[in-house]
N, C-alpha and C positions, 0 to 999 in steps of 0.2 A: 357256485353250485345255484341250482336252479330253484325258488319258490313254488310250490302249489299256491299260487293266486293268478287272478286275473291282471293280467296287466292293463291301467287304466289310461287312456291318452291324458298326454299332459293338457292344460288350458292352453287353447285355440288350436291343437294340434286336430290332424284330419282322423277319422276312425278307422281303425283296421279293417281291411276288406280279408274275405274269406280267400281271396286269392294271393296272399301273401304268403312267404315261404313257412312249411312247419316250423322252421327254426323258430318262430316269432310265436310259435302255441304257446301257452300255460301248461303246466304239467298237467294240468288237469283234464285240460282240452284234450290234448295226446292220448291222456289215458281214455278217456271215451271216446275218440276215435280210433283205437286200438280195436276195443271192447266193440263197436258197433261193426268194425271190418272182418272179426271174427264171428259177429252173431252172423253178419250175412255169408260168411262163408260157409257155416255151417249149415243154416236154413237152405243154401240154394233157393231155386225158385219156388219155395213154398210160402203159400201167404200167411201174414199174421193175420188173425181174425180182428183184433183190435186195432189194428194198423201199427207201424215202427214207434210212430210219435206217442200214441200212448203207453204203448208198453215200455219205451225208454223211461219216459215220466214215473210211469207208477213205480217200475222197478230201482227207480235213481232218487224220488222223495223218502221213503221211509229209511235208508240209513242216513240220509244226508239231515232230516230232522233230528234222527236220531242221536248222531254225532254234534252236531251245532249243540243243541242242546248239553247233551254230554260234556264239551267241550266249558261253555258256559256253567257247569257246576248244577245246570235245573232250573236257572235262572230265566225263564222265560222271556221276561222285557228283553233282556241281554242277545238272547237268542234272535229272538224276534228281529231287533234292532238287528244284529248282524246277517237275516235274512234277507231285509229288507221287508220286510211285512208287518201288519198292525199285531199286536199280540193276541188283537179276538182271531184273527186270521190264524195263526199260529195254534190256537187252541183247539179251532175246530177243526184241523186238519191234523192234530195228532190226537184229537178223540175219532177222527175217524179212520185211523190206521192202528187204534187200540193201544197208542202211547201215553194215556196218561193214566 
């Protein structure tokens, strides 16, 4: 059964490239790929005013912060550590999104 986690290369192993097969993608990566493909098919040639990159980051950040914080029972220090960011940065992001 696949795990919803990023696969980290073993020490000394070469980093994976995007040219590798989709079978080596994590479940999260595959989910994002499907969603972006569906979004692009839906909008066709219509341009995204803010840019697709900014749109995806904006749409993903709030649920990411909410879910990681909930997983760690509201403990901001553990959530920040899991996210790989400083606790102060987490608090700034939570405040900016009205999650505090």
